C-alpha atoms as one frame of an Amber mdcrd trajectory, in Angstrom:
protein
   0.000   0.000   0.000   1.566   3.275  -1.077   1.966   6.243   1.259   1.305
   9.816   0.272   4.599  11.683  -0.058   4.823  14.923   1.890   7.176  17.437
   0.208   9.946  18.420   2.619  10.745  21.998   3.533  14.001  23.498   2.360
  16.854  21.990   4.406  19.710  24.204   3.241  21.827  25.134   6.254  22.583
  28.769   6.927  26.188  29.959   6.795  27.369  32.004   9.741  30.603  33.299
  11.193  32.112  31.148  13.898  34.963  31.787  16.323  37.398  28.924  16.617
  38.929  27.584  19.807  42.152  29.453  19.072  40.352  32.759  18.849  40.760
  33.322  15.101  37.739  33.726  12.912  36.740  30.829  10.721  33.783  30.078
   8.487  31.339  27.381   9.465  28.163  26.115   7.842  25.773  25.306  10.655
  22.247  23.955  10.524  19.679  25.743  12.656  17.068  23.059  12.186  15.991
  20.931  15.159  16.134  17.126  15.030  12.371  16.839  14.720  12.437  18.777
  11.438  14.071  15.860   9.661  11.570  13.300  10.917   8.485  15.524  10.540
   9.210  16.456   6.937  10.809  13.336   5.529   9.450  12.387   2.138   8.233
   8.839   2.717   9.060   6.713  -0.310  10.256   3.218  -1.009  13.888   3.936
  -1.850  15.923   0.906  -2.919  19.306   0.673  -1.242  22.317   0.189  -3.455
  24.491  -2.849  -2.760  24.123  -5.695  -0.295  22.728  -5.977   3.196  24.958
  -6.838   6.097  23.771  -8.740   9.164  25.052  -6.230  11.716  26.940  -2.971
  11.836  29.909  -2.048  13.979  29.302   1.343  15.555  32.883   2.181  16.479
  34.010   5.672  15.632  36.579   6.269  12.896  36.359   2.771  11.488  34.658
   0.907   8.671  31.869  -1.409   9.799  32.858  -4.987   9.037  30.536  -7.738
   7.853  29.075  -9.645  10.756  30.661  -7.355  13.332  29.082  -6.523  16.668
  26.751  -3.592  17.176  27.540  -0.456  19.170  27.753  -2.159  22.533  30.301
  -2.049  25.330  32.452  -4.783  23.799  36.204  -4.910  24.389  36.746  -4.282
  20.672  34.576  -1.179  20.627  36.078   0.207  23.813  39.571  -0.220  22.363
  38.580   1.692  19.231  36.926   4.438  21.275  40.038   4.703  23.433  42.205
   5.066  20.334  39.909   7.739  18.891  39.942   9.616  22.188  43.762   9.686
  22.076  43.714  11.081  18.530  41.065  13.755  19.038  41.545  17.027  20.940
  39.990  17.513  24.363  37.071  19.861  24.801  36.566  20.675  21.108  33.461
  20.027  18.999  33.510  16.777  17.038  31.746  16.464  13.690  30.719  12.895
  12.940  30.434  12.130   9.238  27.899   9.379   8.551  27.795   7.731   5.121
  24.496   5.889   4.895  23.294   3.067   2.666  19.746   1.933   3.374  18.165
  -1.470   3.198  15.405  -1.839   0.628  13.129  -2.794   3.529  13.869  -2.210
   7.211  14.862  -5.498   8.834  14.301  -6.036  12.555  16.209  -9.200  13.411
  15.408  -9.381  17.122  11.669  -9.816  16.819  10.666  -6.184  17.191   7.093
  -5.625  16.013   7.080  -2.636  13.649   5.082  -1.990  10.512   6.964  -2.696
   7.248   8.734   0.299   5.741  11.825   1.186   3.757  15.198   1.514   5.432
  15.246   5.233   4.727  11.827   5.701   6.319  12.923   3.742   9.397  16.020
   5.904   9.726  14.239   9.250   9.503  10.920   8.525  11.186  12.095   6.054
  13.852  15.837   6.235  14.437  16.275  10.026  14.406  13.372  10.731  16.824
  14.572   7.941  19.146  18.155   9.224  18.969  17.037  12.781  19.753  15.008
  11.619  22.753  17.748   9.323  24.105  20.351  12.105  23.887  18.197  15.033
  24.955  20.289  17.557  26.884  23.592  16.265  25.455  24.027  19.271  23.163
  24.154  17.070  20.053  22.965  18.860  16.909  22.336  17.889  13.266  24.842
  19.895  11.218  24.041  18.655   7.726  21.820  15.951   6.221  21.739  15.516
   2.470  21.018  13.045  -0.303  23.908  11.774  -2.408  23.497  13.048  -5.939
  26.522  11.590  -7.706  29.852  10.004  -6.766  32.436  11.587  -9.019  35.612
  10.069  -7.572  35.148   6.945  -5.447  35.737   3.182  -5.534  32.978   1.344
  -7.412  31.640  -0.276  -4.227  31.408   3.011  -2.319  27.758   3.680  -3.106
  25.798   5.744  -0.586  22.259   7.062  -0.350  22.586   9.907   2.175  25.234
  11.827   4.102  24.720  13.126   7.625  27.064  15.257   9.726  26.285  15.454
  13.433  27.961  17.904  15.799  28.926  16.718  19.290  30.196  19.231  21.883
  33.243  16.962  22.356  34.270  13.327  22.089  33.346  12.708  25.724  29.746
  13.418  24.719  29.987  10.890  21.893  31.257   8.243  24.311  28.446   9.077
  26.703  25.978   8.450  23.889  27.739   5.258  22.772  27.511   3.847  26.319
  23.954   5.043  26.922  21.427   2.390  27.894  18.661   4.525  26.398  20.457
   4.711  23.054  20.969   0.960  22.813  17.444   0.191  23.942  15.423   2.789
  22.047  17.442   4.017  19.045  19.989   1.430  17.965  17.449  -1.224  16.866
  16.097   1.223  14.263  19.596   2.061  12.981  20.436  -1.612  12.576  17.120
  -2.259  10.848  17.479   0.732   8.516  21.068   0.499   7.294  22.657  -1.986
   4.923  26.048  -0.317   5.294  27.543   2.629   7.152  30.710   4.622   7.745
  31.331   6.790  10.804  34.252   9.232  10.721  35.144  11.637  13.516  36.499
  15.025  12.440  37.356  18.426  13.878  36.874  21.805  12.222  39.766  23.587
  10.537  39.398  27.375  10.368  39.521  28.777   6.836  41.839  31.791   6.639
  40.566  35.035   5.163
């Protein structure tokens, strides 16, 4: 049964001046849209995912999810990767997490969760994002950019993605707090696992652009 598509509002982020940690002026593109905007206005369609599904996704920062790897839980492997990332990233500075997203053709809940059938993209925007926002309320986490991939000009042939999302965390400590959160694992993570066929998560910091 088809669903009526609701045209989304314009999601172009607004450029603004930003002062960097060192005191020099840089240029940042920051989204002023709340989390709920992306779930309220998502255009609900059946959007085929490109590529193959994977049984589970590793949620460790700055790594490629491997086939059959564990989910974002407090495993020794994940904690080791988080520790390494924490050593590489500066203390007390905002972290911008780049998410490369490839959706499943149909959301797949493998642990018996009872949800109505929908596409992976619909599950991500209408289930995962609201659950993520609720589980991390008060953390200071903000959507910085969410966009649809138009064309891959220079990339390996198997690097095919549907959407790109950049999420701003106040610092890496906040990311670790989220990654260890019981609420996140219970309420949000099942929708992410059901929605995504493949995923990359890359931690970055902002570099000021000289003028």
